[in-house]
C-alpha positions in Angstrom: -21.3 -7.5 76.4 -23.0 -4.9 74.2 -21.3 -3.9 70.9 -21.2 -0.1 71.5 -20.4 2.5 68.9 -17.0 3.0 70.6 -16.2 -0.7 70.3 -17.3 -0.8 66.7 -15.1 2.2 65.9 -12.2 0.5 67.6 -12.8 -2.8 65.7 -12.8 -1.0 62.3 -9.8 1.1 63.2 -7.7 -1.9 64.0 -9.1 -4.3 61.3 -6.6 -5.9 59.0 -8.8 -5.0 56.1 -8.4 -1.7 54.3 -11.1 0.8 55.4 -11.3 4.3 53.9 -13.8 7.0 53.6 -14.0 10.2 51.6 -16.0 13.4 51.6 -18.1 14.6 48.7 -15.1 16.0 46.9 -13.2 12.7 47.1 -10.8 13.8 49.8 -9.8 11.1 52.2 -11.2 11.7 55.7 -10.8 8.2 57.2 -7.9 5.7 56.9 -7.5 2.8 59.3 -4.5 0.7 60.5 -5.1 -2.1 58.0 -4.9 0.4 55.2 -1.6 1.8 56.6 -0.1 -1.7 56.9 -1.1 -2.8 53.4 -0.5 0.4 51.5 2.4 1.9 53.4 1.1 5.4 53.8 0.7 6.7 57.3 -2.5 8.6 58.3 -0.5 11.8 58.4 0.6 11.2 54.8 -2.8 10.3 53.3 -5.6 12.1 55.1 -6.6 15.2 53.2 -5.3 13.8 49.9 -7.5 13.0 46.9 -8.6 9.4 46.9 -7.0 8.7 43.5 -3.7 8.6 45.3 -4.6 5.1 46.5 -5.3 3.8 43.0 -3.0 2.7 40.3 -4.3 5.5 38.1 -7.0 8.3 38.0 -9.0 6.3 35.5 -9.0 3.4 37.9 -10.4 5.6 40.7 -13.1 6.9 38.3 -14.0 3.3 37.3 -14.6 2.4 40.9 -16.8 5.5 41.5 -18.8 4.8 38.4 -19.4 1.3 39.6 -20.6 2.6 43.0 -23.0 5.0 41.4 -24.3 2.3 39.0 -26.4 -0.7 39.7 -24.3 -3.4 38.0 -22.2 -4.5 41.0 -24.7 -4.3 43.9 -27.6 -2.2 45.1 -27.7 1.3 43.7 -25.1 3.5 45.4 -22.9 0.5 46.4 -20.5 -2.2 45.1 -19.8 -5.7 46.5 -16.4 -7.4 45.9 -15.6 -5.1 43.0 -12.1 -5.9 41.8 -9.7 -2.9 41.4 -6.0 -2.1 41.8 -4.5 0.0 44.5 -0.9 1.4 44.4 1.2 1.2 47.5 3.7 3.8 48.7 6.5 1.7 47.3 4.9 1.5 43.9 3.6 -2.0 44.2 0.3 -2.7 42.4 -2.1 -4.4 44.9 -5.2 -6.2 43.6 -8.2 -5.7 45.9 -11.9 -6.5 46.2 -13.9 -3.4 47.2 -17.2 -3.4 49.0 -18.4 0.2 49.5 -21.2 2.6 49.4 -22.2 6.3 49.1 -23.4 8.0 52.2 -25.7 11.0 52.4 -26.3 14.0 54.6 -29.6 14.8 56.4 -31.0 16.3 53.2 -30.3 13.2 51.2 -27.4 14.8 49.3 -24.4 12.6 48.5 -21.8 13.4 51.2 -19.0 10.9 50.5 -18.1 7.3 50.3 -17.0 4.6 52.7 -15.4 1.3 51.6 -13.8 -1.9 52.7 -11.1 -3.4 50.5 -9.6 -6.9 50.8 -6.1 -7.5 49.6 -6.3 -10.3 47.0 -2.6 -11.1 46.6 -2.7 -14.2 48.8 -5.9 -15.5 47.3 -4.6 -15.0 43.7 -1.3 -16.6 44.6 -3.1 -19.7 45.9 -5.2 -19.8 42.7 -2.0 -19.5 40.6 -0.4 -22.3 42.7 -3.5 -24.5 42.0 -3.1 -23.8 38.3 0.6 -24.5 38.5 -0.2 -27.8 40.2 -2.5 -28.9 37.4 0.1 -27.8 34.8 2.8 -29.8 36.6 0.7 -33.0 36.7 -0.3 -32.6 33.0 3.3 -32.0 31.9 4.6 -34.9 33.9 2.0 -37.2 32.5 2.5 -36.1 28.9 6.3 -35.7 28.9 7.7 -38.5 31.1 6.5 -41.3 28.9 8.1 -40.0 25.7 11.3 -39.2 27.7 11.4 -42.8 28.8 11.1 -44.0 25.2 13.9 -41.6 24.1 16.2 -42.9 26.9 15.5 -46.5 25.9 16.4 -45.7 22.3 19.6 -44.0 23.3 20.6 -47.2 25.1 20.0 -49.2 21.9 22.0 -46.7 19.8 24.9 -47.0 22.3 24.9 -50.8 21.9 24.9 -50.4 18.1 27.9 -48.0 18.4 29.7 -50.6 20.5 29.0 -53.4 18.1 29.8 -51.5 14.9 32.8 -49.4 16.1 35.1 -52.3 16.8 38.5 -50.6 17.5 37.6 -47.1 16.1 37.5 -44.1 18.5 33.8 -43.5 19.4 34.4 -40.9 22.1 32.7 -38.1 20.1 29.6 -40.3 19.6 29.4 -41.1 23.3 29.8 -37.5 24.2 26.7 -36.7 22.1 24.7 -39.5 23.7 25.6 -38.3 27.1 24.7 -34.7 26.2 21.3 -36.0 25.2 20.9 -37.9 28.5 21.9 -34.8 30.5 19.3 -32.6 28.7 16.6 -35.3 29.3 17.7 -35.3 33.0 17.3 -31.5 33.1 13.7 -31.8 31.7 13.0 -34.2 34.5 14.4 -31.8 37.1 12.2 -29.0 35.8 9.1 -31.2 36.1 10.1 -32.2 39.6 10.8 -28.5 40.4 7.2 -27.6 39.4 5.9 -30.2 41.8 8.0 -29.0 44.6 6.9 -25.4 44.1 3.3 -26.5 44.4 3.9 -28.6 47.5 5.9 -25.8 49.2 3.4 -23.1 48.0 6.5 -21.0 47.0 7.5 -19.8 43.6 9.3 -16.8 42.1 8.9 -15.0 38.8 11.5 -13.3 36.6 11.4 -10.9 33.7 10.8 -12.6 30.4 10.0 -10.2 27.5 8.8 -6.6 28.0 6.3 -6.6 30.9 5.7 -10.3 30.7 7.0 -12.4 33.6 7.6 -16.2 33.9 8.0 -18.6 36.7 11.7 -19.2 37.5 12.3 -22.9 37.0 16.0 -22.5 37.3 15.8 -22.2 41.0 17.6 -24.9 42.9 17.6 -25.8 46.5 19.9 -23.7 48.5 23.4 -25.3 48.7 25.4 -24.8 51.8 28.7 -23.3 50.7 32.0 -25.1 51.5 34.5 -22.8 53.1 37.3 -24.7 51.4 35.9 -23.5 48.1 35.0 -20.0 49.0 36.3 -17.5 46.3 38.3 -20.3 44.7 39.1 -19.2 41.1 38.5 -22.1 38.7 39.0 -22.3 34.9 36.6 -24.9 33.3 37.8 -26.1 29.9 35.3 -28.1 27.8 34.0 -27.9 24.2 30.6 -29.1 25.3 28.7 -25.9 26.3 26.1 -28.0 28.2 28.7 -29.5 30.5 30.5 -26.2 30.8 27.3 -24.4 32.0 26.5 -27.3 34.4 29.9 -27.2 36.0 29.8 -23.4 36.3 26.4 -23.5 38.0 27.6 -26.3 40.4 30.8 -24.5 41.3 29.3 -21.0 41.6 26.6 -22.4 44.0 29.4 -23.5 46.3 31.1 -20.1 46.3 33.7 -20.4 43.5 34.5 -17.8 40.9 34.4 -19.6 37.6 35.6 -18.8 34.1 35.3 -21.1 31.1 37.0 -21.8 27.7 35.9 -24.1 24.9 39.3 -25.6 24.1 42.9 -25.7 25.2 44.1 -22.7 23.2 41.5 -20.3 24.6 42.2 -21.8 28.1 45.9 -20.7 27.7 44.7 -17.2 26.7 42.6 -17.1 29.9 45.6 -18.2 32.0 47.7 -15.4 30.4 45.2 -12.7 31.4 43.7 -14.0 34.7 44.7 -15.6 38.0 43.3 -19.1 38.8 43.7 -21.5 41.6 42.9 -24.7 39.6 42.0 -25.8 36.1 39.3 -28.4 35.3 39.7 -29.7 31.8 38.1 -32.2 29.4 40.2 -34.9 27.8 39.0 -34.9 24.2 38.8 -31.5 22.7 39.4 -29.9 19.3 42.6 -27.8 18.6 44.3 -28.9 21.8 43.4 -32.0 23.8 43.6 -32.4 27.6 47.1 -33.8 27.5 48.5 -31.0 25.4 46.9 -28.4 27.6 48.2 -30.1 30.7 51.7 -30.1 29.3 51.5 -26.4 28.4 50.1 -25.5 31.9 52.8 -27.6 33.6 55.5 -25.9 31.6 54.2 -22.3 32.2 52.8 -22.6 35.7 53.9 -25.9 37.4 52.3 -24.8 40.7 48.8 -24.7 39.2 46.8 -27.9 39.8 45.0 -29.5 36.9 42.1 -32.0 37.1 40.9 -33.9 34.0 37.3 -34.8 33.2 36.2 -37.7 31.0 32.9 -39.4 30.3 34.7 -42.7 29.5 37.0 -45.2 31.2 38.3 -45.9 27.6 41.5 -44.0 27.0 42.5 -44.8 23.4 45.2 -42.3 23.1 46.5 -42.8 26.7 45.9 -39.2 27.5 44.9 -39.8 31.1 47.7 -42.4 31.6 50.4 -40.1 30.2 49.1 -37.1 32.2 49.0 -39.1 35.4 52.6 -40.2 34.9 53.6 -36.6 34.6 51.9 -35.5 37.8 48.2 -34.9 36.9 46.3 -34.3 40.2 43.1 -36.3 39.6 40.6 -37.5 37.1 36.8 -37.0 37.4 34.3 -39.1 35.5 31.4 -36.9 34.3 28.7 -39.4 33.4 26.9 -37.5 34.9 28.8 -35.0 37.1 28.3 -35.7 40.8 28.4 -32.3 42.4 29.5 -33.4 45.8 32.2 -35.7 44.5 33.4 -32.9 42.1 33.7 -30.3 44.9 35.3 -32.8 47.3 38.1 -33.7 44.8 38.7 -30.0 44.1 38.8 -29.2 47.8 41.2 -32.1 48.5 43.4 -31.1 45.6 43.7 -27.5 46.7 44.3 -28.6 50.3 47.1 -31.0 49.4 48.8 -28.4 47.2 48.6 -25.7 49.8 49.6 -28.1 52.6 
């Protein structure tokens, strides 16, 4: 089957590449389907417009024309794979590689231009993913070994605390050690997240400073919400900001509405000004410990369920024991927090109270 002029015109018209042509004044006289799909302008909107409307700026359009008329990017009067930036109808900047040329009338006078432009977004994205993969491998190699050493040293410090403390209360020291372990775990999660982004070939960026963007490493796998927790109003009380933030992230990902307080006194202020379905409180806190907070809540709002959290099975001041004797709903051990267990205990507590 011969490739006729009609078939060639049809092929170009329906090509997925951007194909445009201008007259000698720079007015757009041809604009194919691929251009319409990529840039968003219909033929009715763009034909007859000045070609600069397709570019991110007038200077960018002039730069491309100067390259076509020069001889640095292909034979004189043409360019090959010249990188430029188009601007879509929605305002998105689209990197492209342009191959185009001048065309002339029968007298040899410049009569316009015709060009093919390839959308480079997917190619650049794959290049960025390849770079991201190399960064992930390098970071994992350089960071995991020191992290392992730090974790081993923490174990040795914990043994020394056990040996030297005797009967003294070491809950604060253990809280600090656990906080360090959690942060080390978060570093490991970030490194693992980098690897997953590369494998899935998917990543997102967020605003950083000014026009600078950064890869969003806070993204987590999508958690299926639990209808038992939907819109549940929870007050988290913990003087450790790291734990408080972690609990908030876990609970919000399951559909809860979460507020937090750093100690018992501020928790009571929150309860005075807001409505909550359940309180999740630490045991050892400054100003007012978990038992004192539980007593205050039980006196003011006996219908409000309270869960206590502790990193230790050691209960020197019998806070947990006394609270349980007075009706405490449950105790959650947070070394580290198990999201599924945490949410299940909350759901069961709410269900038993409402039932």
